[in-house]
C-alpha positions, 0 to 999 in steps of 0.5 A: 406240683411234684408227682411221685410214682408209687409201685415198682418198675418192671426191672425191679420186679424182674430182679426180685423174681430172678433172685427167688429163682436162683435161691430155689434152684440152689435150695431144691437139690439140698431139700431133695437130698434131705428128704431122701436121707430121712427116708433112708433113716426110716428104712434103717429103723424098719430094718432094726425092727424086723431084725429084732423080731426075727431074733425073738422068733429064732429064740422061740422056735430056733428058726426065722420066719419066712413071712411077716405074718409070723413076726411080732412087729405090726406092719398093717397088711404085711403077710408075705415075705415082701412088704411095701412101706407106703401105698399098697403093702402087698402089691406096692401100687402107689408106693413111694417108699421101700420094698422090705424083703425077708431072706432067710438062712439057717443062722444069724450070719445068713438070714437078712432083710433088705430095704429096697428103695421103691417107687411104683409111679415115677423114676427115682432120683436115687436107687439103693438097697439097705441090707441088715443081717438078723444078727448084726447091728450094722447096715450095708448100703448098696447102689449101682448108680452115682446119686445112690452111691453118694447117698450111701457114702453120706449114710456110711460116713465115708468121703468117696462114693462106692458101690457098697459101704457099711454103717460102721464107716467102711468102704465095703459091704458089712453084709454079704451082697447077693 
């Protein structure tokens, strides 16, 4: 009588587990980078909305609004000059998004809005700031740390990470840095 074993040996199970761990270790950083890129593009869309709302207000009143309350874009809970995109819109509590800050100047060349990557509860993998003049369609991406600079370089379409770059593909800020 021939007896056949059914099931897997411990070695076979360990090999499968090892392969899965290696695949996850390779894929997880790619996934996190992809998630951060999508967050960055969300911020670009918000910057565009705010810039266009400020342009409309400037045409009506010949000045920019100092707070979100005066703008015709609807961000729930936004009233001051800083608005947090996720979590509490006023305090930033439980936020894992962006702090959207209005900076006013007397002209299209000086008024701008910042989208600062913000997380109230944990450390961020990538620290960066996106800046857009109210009168300029280009967006600057700025970071003072390597992973943020790499993300900015990817956003700007340049090869080498730099502290500031422009969405037009230049290795310099297209909006004045403060």
